[in-house]
N, C-alpha and C positions, 0 to 999 in steps of 0.2 A: 301674418303681419311682419314677423321678424325676418321672413325670407325677402321681402321687398327692401328692408333696410340694409340687407347684405348685398343686394345687387345695385343699390343707389351709388356707391362709389365707382363701380364699373361703368355704369351709365354716364356719370359725370366725366370720367377719364376719356370715354369714347367721344363725348361732346367736345371736350377741349381739343382732342386730336383732330377732330373734324374741322373745327373752326381754325385751328393754327396750322395744319398741315394739308388735309385733303382738299378743302375748298380753294386755298390759293393755288394748289397744283392743278386743279381742274380749270381754273381761269387762265393759267399760264398755257396749258395744252390748247385750250379754245382759241387764244390769241395767236398761238403758233400756227394752227390750222388755218385761221383767217388770213394770216400773212401769207402762207404758202398758196392759198387760193387767189390771192390778189397779186401774185408775181407776174410781171410783165416783161417784155423785151426791153432791155435797156437799164433794168434795175441792177444796182451793184449789191452783191450778196457776199456773205462770209459763211463758208461751210463749217461743219463741226470739226473738220481737220485743220481749220485755219486757213484755208485757201480763199483768196479774194478774187472775184471775178465779176464779169457782167453777163447777165442772161441774154443768150442770143435766140433761144427757141425753147418753148414749152410744149411738150407733146402729151396731151391727155393726163396730165398730173402723174405720169408714170416715169418720165425722165425728162431731163432738160439739158440743153447745151449751154455750157458756160465758157466764155472767152477769158482765159487766164492772162494771156499776154498776146501780142501781136502774132497772128497766124498759129496760135495754139488754142484749141478748143478741147474741152473734155465733156463727157456725159456723166451726169450724176443723178441720183435719185432725189426727189424733192424733200424727202425726209432728212437728208443731210444738210440742208440749208439751216444754219443756226439762226441768222439774223440778217436783216438788211444793213448794208454797211454804209455808214455816214462818216463824213470827215469830222474827226474830233476837233479840229481847229475852229470850225465855225460853231460847234456846240459850246466850246469853252469861252468864246468870246462874248456871246450874248449874255449868259448868266453872269459873268464876271462884271459886266457894266451895271447890272441891276443890283448885285450883292454889294458893290462899292457904295452905292448911294444909301442902301439900307443899313449897312453895318459900320457906319462912321463912328458911332459911339462905343463900340466894344461890346463884349459879352454881357458884363454886368449892367451896363446902362440899358441894354435891350430887356434884361430881366426886370430890373428895378425901375425902369422908366428914365426919361431924359432929365438931365440937370436943368434946373430953372435959374 
């Protein structure tokens, strides 16, 4: 009975590590694989090295041709694709309009409620 009590803290620590570290990492890997499988011609990507380009050809998920600039194409492994590249200007404009209407009262009024 005492041996179970000695292992309980180790089991709890492993459980916390699983919830906080392992599970989110597995979700991130799954999303990355899904994104790689859905890459198509014309998608703008950013590589892990920071190169931004447009996918021209995907060959059996073993290599892809990426156009970096006019008349410049490189071959890369799909694992080197970090993310899809989206213009930051369009992302910043949409949330800014929504946040302005919601945050007119300030931080404390949002927490404490609106003035009457």
